[in-house]
Backbone as CSV, one residue per row, in Angstrom:
resi,resn,N_x,N_y,N_z,CA_x,CA_y,CA_z,C_x,C_y,C_z
1,MET,-40.746,19.046,-39.568,-40.169,17.640,-39.914,-41.865,16.835,-39.732
2,ASN,-42.011,16.104,-40.857,-43.286,15.367,-40.842,-42.883,13.728,-40.523
3,ARG,-43.799,13.112,-39.576,-43.389,11.713,-39.422,-44.422,11.020,-40.609
4,VAL,-43.680,10.253,-41.226,-44.389,9.264,-42.023,-45.332,8.314,-41.347
5,ASP,-46.475,7.913,-41.919,-47.468,7.039,-41.462,-47.200,5.477,-42.285
6,LEU,-46.688,4.794,-41.769,-46.388,3.607,-42.607,-47.464,2.634,-42.813
7,GLN,-48.606,2.961,-42.190,-49.768,1.957,-42.344,-50.406,1.837,-43.687
8,GLY,-50.192,0.646,-44.184,-50.760,0.524,-45.499,-49.644,0.433,-46.735
9,LYS,-48.567,0.518,-46.157,-47.362,0.635,-47.182,-46.738,-0.747,-47.347
10,VAL,-46.095,-1.248,-48.662,-45.516,-2.254,-48.946,-43.946,-2.241,-48.876
11,ALA,-43.590,-2.997,-48.343,-41.976,-3.113,-48.210,-41.339,-4.408,-48.785
12,ILE,-40.252,-4.522,-49.438,-39.323,-5.535,-49.658,-38.251,-5.625,-48.463
13,VAL,-37.829,-6.611,-47.811,-36.801,-6.900,-47.009,-35.904,-7.860,-47.475
14,THR,-34.955,-7.584,-47.978,-34.099,-8.744,-48.526,-33.215,-9.460,-47.455
15,GLY,-33.002,-10.636,-47.540,-32.457,-11.384,-46.663,-32.931,-11.339,-45.067
16,SER,-34.270,-11.764,-45.073,-35.075,-11.538,-43.963,-35.785,-12.843,-43.498
17,SER,-34.927,-13.739,-43.602,-35.401,-15.176,-42.995,-34.982,-15.220,-41.462
18,SER,-34.046,-14.374,-41.061,-33.435,-14.580,-39.769,-32.635,-13.309,-39.521
19,GLY,-32.288,-13.064,-38.100,-31.457,-12.008,-37.747,-32.028,-10.432,-37.786
20,ILE,-30.965,-9.556,-38.329,-31.581,-8.332,-38.533,-32.866,-8.080,-39.692
21,GLY,-32.929,-8.866,-40.425,-33.638,-8.744,-41.505,-35.054,-9.100,-41.052
22,GLU,-35.162,-10.240,-40.287,-36.496,-10.887,-39.935,-36.930,-9.935,-38.703
23,SER,-36.116,-9.117,-38.010,-36.575,-8.291,-37.104,-36.959,-7.116,-37.906
24,VAL,-36.447,-6.650,-38.874,-36.822,-5.553,-39.685,-38.279,-5.645,-40.148
25,ALA,-38.395,-7.154,-40.560,-39.779,-7.435,-41.417,-40.885,-7.480,-40.346
26,VAL,-40.359,-8.213,-38.897,-41.308,-8.022,-38.088,-41.831,-6.689,-37.341
27,ALA,-41.038,-5.953,-37.436,-41.048,-4.397,-36.938,-42.212,-3.874,-38.275
28,LEU,-41.818,-3.889,-39.166,-42.568,-3.405,-40.310,-43.936,-3.931,-40.255
29,GLY,-44.067,-5.103,-40.065,-45.168,-5.724,-39.954,-46.155,-5.309,-38.808
30,GLY,-45.889,-5.116,-37.684,-46.097,-4.441,-36.424,-46.512,-3.145,-36.659
31,ALA,-46.069,-2.411,-37.828,-46.403,-0.961,-38.035,-47.429,-0.801,-39.097
32,GLY,-47.974,-2.012,-39.674,-49.120,-1.802,-40.601,-48.601,-2.084,-42.047
33,VAL,-47.222,-2.634,-42.227,-46.963,-2.453,-43.553,-46.919,-4.124,-44.182
34,SER,-47.392,-4.340,-45.401,-47.233,-5.495,-46.001,-45.817,-5.688,-46.333
35,VAL,-45.398,-7.083,-46.267,-43.910,-7.174,-46.463,-43.811,-8.591,-47.240
36,VAL,-42.764,-8.293,-48.306,-42.146,-9.396,-48.982,-40.973,-9.797,-48.262
37,VAL,-40.946,-11.063,-47.670,-39.847,-11.672,-47.001,-39.032,-12.354,-48.102
38,ASN,-37.746,-12.476,-47.912,-36.794,-12.850,-48.836,-35.774,-13.616,-48.287
39,SER,-35.333,-14.746,-48.892,-33.692,-15.243,-48.516,-33.284,-15.895,-49.616
40,SER,-31.965,-16.220,-49.762,-31.539,-16.822,-51.052,-31.654,-18.290,-50.647
41,ALA,-31.482,-18.926,-49.450,-31.631,-20.280,-49.522,-32.411,-20.714,-48.296
42,SER,-32.465,-19.962,-47.329,-33.329,-20.583,-45.863,-34.980,-20.583,-46.316
43,VAL,-35.511,-21.406,-47.267,-36.819,-21.308,-47.611,-37.850,-21.423,-46.657
44,THR,-37.720,-22.729,-45.827,-38.430,-22.826,-44.454,-38.528,-21.707,-43.394
45,ALA,-37.581,-21.310,-43.285,-37.219,-20.399,-42.396,-37.869,-18.959,-42.874
46,GLY,-37.595,-18.763,-43.999,-38.402,-17.664,-44.557,-40.028,-17.615,-44.736
47,GLU,-40.529,-18.763,-45.084,-41.764,-19.082,-45.136,-42.556,-18.685,-43.631
48,ALA,-41.814,-19.294,-42.591,-42.251,-19.119,-41.048,-42.446,-17.758,-40.995
49,VAL,-41.321,-16.912,-41.287,-41.318,-15.614,-40.889,-42.765,-14.813,-41.594
50,ALA,-42.810,-15.263,-42.933,-43.837,-14.671,-43.645,-45.349,-14.759,-42.999
51,ALA,-45.310,-16.201,-42.823,-46.835,-16.632,-42.143,-46.703,-16.135,-40.597
52,ALA,-45.885,-15.416,-40.062,-46.335,-15.007,-38.676,-46.598,-13.699,-38.847
53,LEU,-46.437,-13.048,-39.900,-46.799,-11.612,-40.177,-48.324,-11.147,-40.349
54,PRO,-48.671,-10.204,-40.375,-50.151,-9.978,-40.469,-50.311,-10.015,-41.913
55,ASP,-49.239,-9.629,-42.769,-49.796,-9.355,-44.014,-48.466,-9.651,-45.060
56,ALA,-48.089,-10.793,-45.547,-46.634,-10.965,-46.242,-46.713,-12.149,-47.032
57,ILE,-45.669,-12.169,-47.655,-45.503,-13.370,-48.685,-43.883,-13.513,-48.607
58,TYR,-43.518,-14.814,-49.054,-42.104,-15.171,-49.118,-41.904,-15.469,-50.535
59,VAL,-40.504,-14.876,-51.171,-40.099,-15.103,-52.222,-38.683,-15.336,-52.338
60,GLN,-38.140,-16.501,-52.500,-36.878,-16.982,-52.618,-36.150,-16.085,-53.837
61,GLY,-34.929,-15.859,-53.448,-34.107,-15.163,-54.374,-32.617,-14.568,-54.029
62,ASN,-31.835,-14.802,-54.966,-30.380,-14.337,-54.422,-30.308,-12.878,-54.985
63,VAL,-29.902,-11.634,-54.462,-29.904,-10.598,-54.738,-28.745,-10.383,-55.617
64,ALA,-27.554,-11.449,-55.701,-26.640,-11.113,-56.549,-26.972,-11.296,-58.062
65,ASP,-28.120,-12.016,-58.178,-28.807,-12.190,-59.449,-29.790,-11.183,-59.913
66,GLU,-29.476,-10.492,-60.705,-30.474,-9.216,-61.146,-31.833,-9.710,-61.561
67,ASP,-31.810,-10.810,-62.178,-33.056,-11.320,-62.546,-33.912,-11.861,-61.111
68,ALA,-33.454,-12.308,-60.496,-34.126,-12.417,-58.950,-34.506,-11.200,-58.332
69,CYS,-33.608,-10.180,-58.694,-34.377,-8.980,-57.982,-35.448,-8.533,-58.807
70,ARG,-35.535,-8.415,-60.100,-36.706,-8.004,-60.517,-38.006,-8.965,-60.350
71,ALA,-37.646,-10.341,-59.976,-38.706,-11.259,-59.733,-39.489,-10.544,-58.324
72,LEU,-38.417,-10.351,-57.542,-38.823,-10.019,-56.033,-39.658,-8.486,-56.260
73,VAL,-39.252,-7.639,-57.153,-40.110,-6.359,-57.184,-41.370,-6.759,-57.999
74,ALA,-41.122,-7.662,-58.863,-42.476,-7.918,-59.590,-43.682,-8.651,-58.707
75,ALA,-43.266,-9.457,-57.833,-44.026,-10.070,-56.632,-44.587,-9.119,-55.907
76,ALA,-43.808,-8.436,-55.473,-44.381,-7.169,-54.688,-45.544,-6.399,-55.175
77,VAL,-45.313,-6.089,-56.473,-46.398,-5.299,-57.229,-47.666,-5.835,-57.597
78,ASP,-47.127,-7.437,-58.300,-48.340,-8.265,-58.625,-49.186,-8.649,-57.252
79,HIS,-48.585,-8.974,-56.167,-49.453,-9.367,-54.965,-50.112,-8.431,-54.272
80,PHE,-49.198,-7.021,-54.066,-49.742,-5.845,-53.206,-50.304,-4.682,-53.767
81,GLY,-49.811,-4.869,-55.349,-50.102,-3.462,-56.063,-49.412,-2.446,-56.116
82,ARG,-48.319,-2.247,-55.222,-47.551,-1.487,-55.184,-45.971,-1.695,-54.390
83,LEU,-45.078,-0.809,-54.389,-43.932,-0.820,-53.663,-43.586,0.445,-53.173
84,ASP,-43.567,0.716,-51.714,-43.218,1.864,-51.069,-41.724,1.890,-50.531
85,ILE,-41.361,0.760,-49.956,-40.070,0.650,-48.959,-39.323,-0.584,-49.686
86,LEU,-38.012,-0.373,-49.633,-36.957,-1.257,-49.976,-35.750,-1.099,-48.923
87,VAL,-35.774,-2.441,-48.220,-34.623,-2.395,-47.283,-33.737,-3.602,-47.873
88,ASN,-32.563,-2.975,-48.053,-31.185,-3.773,-48.589,-30.799,-4.424,-47.582
89,ASN,-31.148,-5.527,-47.079,-30.397,-5.955,-45.883,-29.438,-7.435,-46.030
90,ALA,-29.843,-7.917,-47.144,-29.284,-9.147,-47.473,-27.300,-9.036,-47.933
91,GLY,-26.795,-9.704,-47.144,-25.434,-9.743,-47.242,-24.453,-10.915,-46.782
92,THR,-23.440,-10.931,-47.145,-22.471,-12.201,-46.624,-20.941,-11.717,-46.410
93,THR,-20.288,-12.335,-45.931,-18.896,-12.293,-45.458,-18.114,-13.353,-45.197
94,ARG,-16.799,-13.220,-44.961,-16.130,-14.141,-44.596,-14.850,-13.757,-43.587
95,VAL,-14.795,-14.602,-42.329,-14.258,-13.911,-41.343,-12.644,-14.161,-41.713
96,ILE,-11.770,-13.307,-42.067,-10.589,-13.351,-42.301,-9.636,-12.127,-41.509
97,PRO,-8.628,-12.579,-40.808,-7.928,-11.574,-39.959,-7.328,-10.801,-40.960
98,HIS,-7.381,-9.179,-40.802,-7.052,-8.140,-41.693,-5.667,-8.506,-42.201
99,ALA,-4.720,-8.997,-41.375,-3.292,-9.014,-41.760,-3.082,-10.107,-42.679
100,ASP,-3.932,-11.050,-42.906,-3.841,-12.371,-43.762,-4.171,-11.838,-45.002
101,LEU,-3.506,-11.060,-45.857,-3.798,-10.652,-47.053,-4.100,-11.798,-48.094
102,ASP,-3.149,-12.929,-48.165,-3.456,-13.937,-48.887,-4.678,-14.579,-48.975
103,ALA,-5.436,-14.518,-47.839,-6.528,-15.301,-47.626,-7.845,-14.541,-48.334
104,ALA,-7.625,-13.362,-48.364,-8.653,-12.542,-48.973,-8.456,-12.592,-50.732
105,THR,-8.910,-13.567,-51.077,-8.598,-14.152,-52.628,-9.740,-13.068,-53.368
106,ASP,-9.433,-13.157,-54.620,-10.302,-12.577,-55.594,-11.339,-13.275,-55.518
107,GLU,-11.649,-14.452,-55.485,-12.834,-15.168,-55.139,-13.588,-14.751,-53.885
108,VAL,-13.161,-14.598,-52.915,-13.771,-13.836,-51.691,-14.243,-12.440,-52.169
109,TRP,-13.582,-11.576,-52.646,-13.764,-10.388,-53.111,-15.073,-10.337,-53.758
110,ARG,-14.922,-11.274,-54.842,-16.310,-11.052,-55.582,-17.368,-11.784,-55.103
111,GLU,-17.244,-12.834,-54.253,-18.511,-13.344,-53.650,-19.246,-12.275,-52.736
112,ILE,-18.355,-11.513,-51.739,-18.849,-10.437,-51.102,-19.244,-9.467,-51.917
113,PHE,-18.732,-8.720,-52.785,-19.253,-7.572,-53.661,-20.484,-7.856,-54.298
114,ASP,-20.278,-9.372,-54.995,-21.608,-9.708,-55.813,-22.907,-9.433,-55.002
115,VAL,-22.820,-10.060,-53.743,-23.988,-9.859,-52.565,-24.114,-8.337,-52.000
116,ASN,-23.264,-8.251,-51.614,-23.513,-6.756,-50.698,-23.595,-5.469,-51.478
117,VAL,-22.709,-5.359,-52.612,-22.601,-4.149,-53.288,-23.559,-4.242,-54.486
118,LEU,-23.066,-5.364,-55.358,-23.985,-5.581,-56.689,-25.544,-5.760,-56.233
119,GLY,-25.528,-6.815,-55.233,-27.213,-6.998,-54.715,-27.874,-5.797,-54.563
120,THR,-27.249,-4.857,-53.802,-27.974,-3.697,-53.351,-28.178,-2.741,-54.649
121,TRP,-27.203,-2.674,-55.587,-27.276,-1.833,-56.631,-28.537,-2.354,-57.403
122,HIS,-28.487,-3.732,-57.701,-29.524,-4.444,-58.577,-30.930,-4.004,-58.077
123,MET,-31.157,-4.614,-56.647,-32.321,-4.412,-56.094,-32.875,-3.101,-56.279
124,THR,-32.023,-1.851,-55.915,-32.285,-0.801,-56.253,-32.486,-0.270,-57.323
125,LYS,-31.816,-0.593,-58.337,-32.208,0.066,-59.749,-33.481,-0.521,-60.247
126,VAL,-33.559,-1.897,-60.099,-35.135,-2.255,-60.429,-36.125,-2.045,-59.771
127,ALA,-36.179,-1.481,-58.625,-37.281,-0.927,-57.735,-37.661,0.370,-57.590
128,VAL,-36.750,1.181,-58.537,-36.887,2.658,-58.931,-38.402,2.994,-59.356
129,PRO,-38.748,2.344,-60.566,-40.031,2.581,-61.274,-41.020,2.474,-60.196
130,ALA,-41.185,1.221,-59.548,-42.178,1.221,-58.478,-42.148,2.167,-57.212
131,LEU,-40.883,2.588,-57.004,-40.841,3.362,-55.626,-41.262,4.754,-56.205
132,ARG,-40.777,5.207,-57.339,-41.305,6.529,-57.910,-42.727,6.627,-57.899
133,ALA,-43.268,5.515,-58.440,-44.840,5.629,-58.515,-45.556,5.699,-57.365
134,SER,-44.870,5.199,-56.160,-45.466,5.319,-54.626,-45.635,6.678,-54.251
135,GLY,-44.588,7.473,-54.735,-44.692,8.937,-54.373,-44.251,9.341,-53.178
136,THR,-44.026,8.066,-52.270,-43.111,8.450,-50.941,-42.078,7.073,-50.724
137,GLY,-41.576,6.694,-52.041,-40.536,5.831,-51.924,-39.410,5.971,-50.869
138,SER,-38.935,5.048,-50.245,-37.892,4.965,-49.585,-37.076,3.929,-49.456
139,VAL,-35.736,4.127,-49.541,-34.677,2.893,-49.435,-33.953,2.979,-48.277
140,VAL,-33.728,2.049,-47.541,-32.628,1.692,-46.241,-31.723,0.740,-46.581
141,ASN,-30.549,1.045,-46.759,-29.550,0.022,-46.897,-28.792,-0.260,-45.510
142,ILE,-28.713,-1.549,-45.125,-28.155,-1.963,-43.841,-26.550,-2.116,-44.196
143,THR,-25.913,-1.526,-43.634,-24.269,-1.398,-43.870,-23.847,-1.714,-42.638
144,SER,-22.715,-1.150,-42.120,-21.867,-1.568,-40.957,-20.983,-0.643,-40.726
145,ILE,-20.770,-0.337,-39.124,-19.765,0.394,-38.847,-18.299,0.066,-39.383
146,ALA,-18.267,-1.224,-40.141,-16.998,-1.701,-40.591,-16.996,-0.743,-42.082
147,GLY,-17.674,-0.316,-42.302,-17.763,0.791,-43.358,-17.337,2.216,-43.226
148,VAL,-17.038,2.357,-41.696,-16.951,3.712,-41.199,-15.716,3.781,-40.596
149,ARG,-15.212,2.667,-39.842,-13.836,2.615,-39.230,-13.259,1.354,-39.679
150,PRO,-11.846,1.246,-39.388,-11.060,0.022,-39.944,-11.281,-0.874,-39.230
151,THR,-12.361,-1.695,-39.188,-12.728,-2.961,-38.502,-13.491,-3.970,-39.325
152,GLY,-13.980,-4.785,-38.666,-14.838,-5.896,-39.532,-14.295,-7.367,-39.685
153,SER,-15.355,-7.990,-39.952,-15.007,-9.397,-40.129,-13.836,-9.775,-41.122
154,SER,-13.811,-8.912,-42.198,-12.558,-8.986,-43.066,-12.442,-7.650,-43.674
155,ILE,-11.364,-7.711,-44.432,-11.164,-6.333,-45.508,-12.188,-6.248,-46.393
156,PRO,-12.466,-7.443,-47.388,-13.319,-7.474,-48.405,-14.879,-6.988,-47.756
157,TYR,-15.199,-7.420,-46.747,-16.526,-7.089,-46.058,-16.548,-5.738,-45.744
158,ALA,-15.518,-5.149,-45.046,-15.362,-3.625,-44.669,-15.508,-2.864,-45.847
159,VAL,-14.577,-3.332,-46.948,-14.898,-2.277,-48.246,-16.160,-2.330,-48.970
160,SER,-16.631,-3.366,-48.683,-18.175,-3.234,-49.373,-18.879,-2.615,-48.685
161,LYS,-18.905,-2.475,-47.241,-19.776,-1.850,-46.540,-19.391,-0.329,-46.780
162,ALA,-18.250,-0.006,-46.992,-17.953,1.404,-47.188,-18.286,1.818,-48.403
163,GLY,-18.313,0.976,-49.238,-18.825,1.194,-50.750,-20.540,1.504,-50.449
164,LEU,-21.039,0.768,-49.926,-22.554,0.801,-49.769,-22.921,1.947,-49.093
165,ASN,-22.186,2.502,-48.245,-22.484,3.966,-47.442,-22.430,4.987,-48.528
166,HIS,-21.356,4.882,-49.376,-21.181,5.991,-50.406,-22.215,5.846,-51.549
167,LEU,-22.563,4.569,-51.797,-23.771,4.400,-52.806,-24.963,5.226,-52.049
168,THR,-25.143,5.114,-51.033,-26.418,5.606,-50.259,-26.492,6.932,-50.508
169,LEU,-25.127,7.710,-50.554,-25.335,9.371,-50.672,-25.302,9.570,-51.975
170,LEU,-24.608,8.618,-52.962,-24.921,9.016,-54.588,-26.350,8.794,-54.963
171,LEU,-27.024,7.772,-54.479,-28.475,7.671,-54.849,-29.327,8.406,-54.200
172,ALA,-28.978,8.897,-53.280,-29.683,9.972,-52.596,-29.904,11.138,-53.326
173,LYS,-28.849,11.597,-54.023,-28.753,12.710,-54.587,-29.314,12.722,-55.939
174,VAL,-29.440,11.537,-56.618,-30.328,11.302,-57.754,-31.653,11.074,-57.953
175,LEU,-32.078,10.463,-56.704,-33.326,9.783,-56.840,-34.261,10.784,-55.985
176,GLY,-34.095,11.666,-55.336,-34.896,12.685,-55.000,-35.667,13.762,-56.000
177,PRO,-36.752,14.158,-55.722,-37.369,14.017,-54.413,-38.366,12.824,-54.238
178,GLU,-38.736,12.154,-55.345,-39.857,11.014,-55.083,-39.169,9.966,-54.172
179,ILE,-37.837,9.800,-54.051,-37.221,8.511,-53.394,-36.349,8.964,-52.333
180,ARG,-36.476,8.666,-51.011,-35.280,8.931,-50.041,-34.382,7.661,-49.905
181,VAL,-33.154,7.916,-49.891,-32.064,6.743,-49.696,-31.238,6.942,-48.424
182,ASN,-31.373,6.171,-47.394,-30.666,6.386,-46.312,-29.898,5.038,-45.737
183,ALA,-29.184,5.011,-44.914,-28.505,3.817,-44.354,-28.522,3.573,-42.961
184,VAL,-28.684,2.294,-42.217,-28.325,2.190,-41.017,-27.019,1.389,-40.860
185,ALA,-26.166,1.741,-40.066,-25.030,0.976,-39.780,-24.671,0.503,-38.411
186,PRO,-24.916,-0.782,-38.283,-24.895,-1.467,-36.865,-23.517,-1.528,-36.631
187,GLY,-23.161,-1.810,-35.249,-21.862,-2.480,-34.718,-22.322,-3.824,-34.730
188,LEU,-21.650,-4.286,-33.893,-21.789,-5.741,-33.359,-23.479,-6.242,-33.255
189,VAL,-24.092,-7.203,-33.701,-25.449,-7.474,-33.245,-25.203,-9.067,-33.237
190,ASP,-26.203,-9.290,-32.006,-26.240,-10.713,-31.548,-27.128,-11.467,-32.475
191,THR,-26.754,-12.222,-33.317,-27.385,-13.136,-34.073,-26.916,-14.330,-34.016
192,PRO,-27.412,-15.366,-34.850,-26.759,-16.577,-35.025,-25.566,-16.532,-35.729
193,TRP,-25.296,-15.598,-36.637,-24.216,-15.513,-37.431,-23.163,-15.190,-36.518
194,THR,-23.294,-14.148,-35.431,-22.036,-13.862,-34.492,-22.183,-14.486,-33.150
195,ALA,-22.737,-15.676,-33.101,-22.912,-16.291,-31.688,-21.737,-16.662,-31.184
196,SER,-20.719,-17.027,-31.995,-19.207,-17.643,-31.330,-18.214,-16.399,-31.225
197,TRP,-18.869,-14.959,-31.640,-17.805,-13.970,-31.470,-17.556,-13.370,-30.137
198,ASP,-17.265,-14.381,-29.202,-17.204,-13.848,-27.890,-16.085,-12.710,-27.416
199,VAL,-15.048,-12.891,-27.876,-14.269,-12.039,-27.857,-14.382,-10.463,-28.169
200,ILE,-15.004,-10.365,-29.312,-15.428,-9.303,-29.806,-16.648,-8.709,-29.014
201,ARG,-17.563,-9.417,-28.519,-18.508,-8.954,-27.721,-18.217,-8.548,-26.354
202,GLU,-17.177,-9.218,-25.893,-16.703,-8.665,-24.512,-15.909,-7.366,-24.662
203,TYR,-15.264,-7.153,-26.027,-14.676,-5.864,-26.157,-15.733,-4.731,-26.377
204,VAL,-16.721,-4.952,-27.150,-17.902,-4.121,-27.382,-18.456,-3.815,-25.836
205,ARG,-18.565,-4.605,-25.043,-19.283,-4.436,-23.434,-18.458,-3.610,-22.875
206,ALA,-17.028,-3.666,-23.174,-15.970,-3.123,-22.412,-15.565,-1.522,-22.854
207,GLN,-15.913,-1.255,-23.951,-15.553,-0.072,-24.630,-16.822,0.627,-25.191
208,ALA,-17.895,0.173,-25.566,-19.213,1.151,-25.929,-19.784,1.906,-24.602
209,PRO,-19.983,3.170,-24.811,-20.494,3.918,-23.646,-22.040,3.114,-23.173
210,LEU,-22.829,2.287,-24.153,-23.755,1.850,-23.703,-23.600,0.491,-23.068
211,ARG,-22.336,-0.145,-23.334,-21.971,-1.343,-22.375,-22.839,-2.642,-22.713
212,ARG,-23.035,-2.568,-24.143,-23.617,-4.102,-24.831,-23.352,-3.891,-26.141
213,SER,-23.622,-5.176,-26.543,-23.776,-5.281,-28.171,-25.252,-5.034,-28.510
214,ALA,-25.305,-5.066,-29.724,-26.922,-4.765,-29.990,-27.755,-5.890,-30.278
215,VAL,-28.897,-6.058,-30.197,-29.803,-7.060,-30.686,-30.402,-6.653,-31.876
216,PRO,-31.084,-7.505,-32.703,-31.559,-7.046,-33.916,-32.755,-6.049,-33.914
217,ALA,-33.360,-6.027,-32.806,-34.439,-5.127,-32.800,-34.082,-3.682,-32.409
218,ASP,-32.747,-3.745,-32.064,-32.199,-2.296,-31.965,-32.185,-1.632,-33.400
219,VAL,-31.600,-2.562,-34.422,-31.383,-2.069,-35.735,-32.706,-1.888,-36.459
220,ALA,-33.838,-2.872,-35.984,-35.081,-2.592,-36.801,-35.733,-1.293,-35.906
221,GLU,-35.610,-0.872,-35.007,-36.210,0.648,-34.577,-35.479,1.574,-35.235
222,ALA,-34.123,1.767,-35.531,-33.518,2.401,-36.281,-34.117,2.684,-37.662
223,VAL,-34.377,1.642,-38.442,-34.845,1.538,-39.662,-36.225,2.177,-39.726
224,LEU,-37.201,1.561,-38.746,-38.407,2.435,-38.606,-38.198,3.855,-38.552
225,GLY,-37.263,4.211,-37.487,-37.153,5.722,-37.502,-36.785,6.486,-38.287
226,ILE,-35.800,5.693,-39.116,-35.366,6.638,-40.585,-36.444,6.864,-41.768
227,LEU,-37.232,5.679,-41.542,-38.513,5.534,-42.561,-39.548,6.533,-42.394
228,ARG,-39.633,6.929,-40.967,-40.705,7.753,-40.529,-40.074,9.189,-40.681
229,THR,-38.895,9.441,-40.945,-38.313,10.976,-40.803,-38.376,11.197,-42.358
230,ASP,-39.491,12.207,-42.657,-39.631,12.494,-44.015,-38.548,13.348,-44.781
231,TYR,-37.868,14.152,-43.813,-36.788,15.172,-44.256,-35.285,14.682,-44.451
232,ALA,-35.257,13.201,-44.125,-33.824,12.798,-44.148,-33.646,12.144,-45.415
233,THR,-32.728,12.288,-45.995,-32.154,11.507,-47.233,-30.437,11.712,-47.377
234,GLY,-29.931,10.551,-47.532,-28.124,10.651,-47.791,-27.675,10.384,-46.450
235,GLN,-28.189,9.687,-45.398,-27.761,9.868,-44.042,-27.531,8.381,-43.858
236,VAL,-26.272,8.223,-43.083,-25.926,6.979,-42.726,-26.100,7.106,-41.042
237,LEU,-26.984,6.328,-40.680,-27.191,6.273,-38.892,-26.236,5.154,-38.550
238,THR,-25.572,5.559,-37.540,-24.804,4.568,-36.924,-25.447,4.275,-35.865
239,VAL,-25.438,2.976,-35.529,-26.072,2.295,-34.210,-25.321,1.200,-33.894
240,ASP,-24.242,1.735,-32.876,-23.329,0.897,-32.433,-23.092,1.041,-30.927
241,GLY,-24.219,1.560,-30.149,-24.076,1.869,-28.747,-23.032,2.818,-28.293
242,GLY,-22.292,3.439,-29.420,-21.375,4.608,-29.115,-19.821,3.988,-29.259
243,LEU,-19.852,2.865,-29.586,-18.446,2.255,-29.958,-17.732,3.218,-30.809
244,SER,-18.120,3.704,-31.762,-17.364,4.676,-32.766,-16.730,5.840,-32.131
245,LEU,-17.197,6.236,-31.005,-16.673,7.411,-30.341,-15.280,7.227,-29.950
246,GLY,-14.936,5.876,-29.625,-13.603,5.950,-28.969,-12.588,5.797,-30.090
């Protein structure tokens, strides 16, 4: 098994102005990767993340818009001359009790799927030519244990993540050998998004073998690990402290 040297590679990390995406961007920058930082709305925060990295630019764009995805890839290639890594992290959700079927409206389903599923599909599709040209292209999709277990912030969110897990497998089959496609599926991660989820956090601490929820750096390390594992493709790596064992 070869360990991929990330030094000198170029990555796009979608949704990287805060939380998991920011941590992934920082970890990649620390490994010698040039990074395109992205967000749909948090421009000031995204620019600050990019400014703090050794070699990075910020590009605003909503991945639900295929033209914005094309612009992200073009910015990477125009500025850095290549694209080697795509981390599809951008996502959205609504917190809806699973039993409240009426609250999961068609509008909610479309909003979540447009970003989580179609956004990942658009980004990957438009990045394929540049990733193939790299010769060592790699895609990592950030999914969720909500795509593996009947849990999550809402049913539409969980179904979107299950779809991403399967999309990861399908793309891995057709994009090899030039491009590897894998996913990292976190459990609860302590971010501003989940700051008020104290009940869930206490449940994780009580039930998970590692007795804590994750921090963004836990997910970033998993992303680096799978990027460096040259013979892994079509894998969904669960990073949940062992919660899904119970």
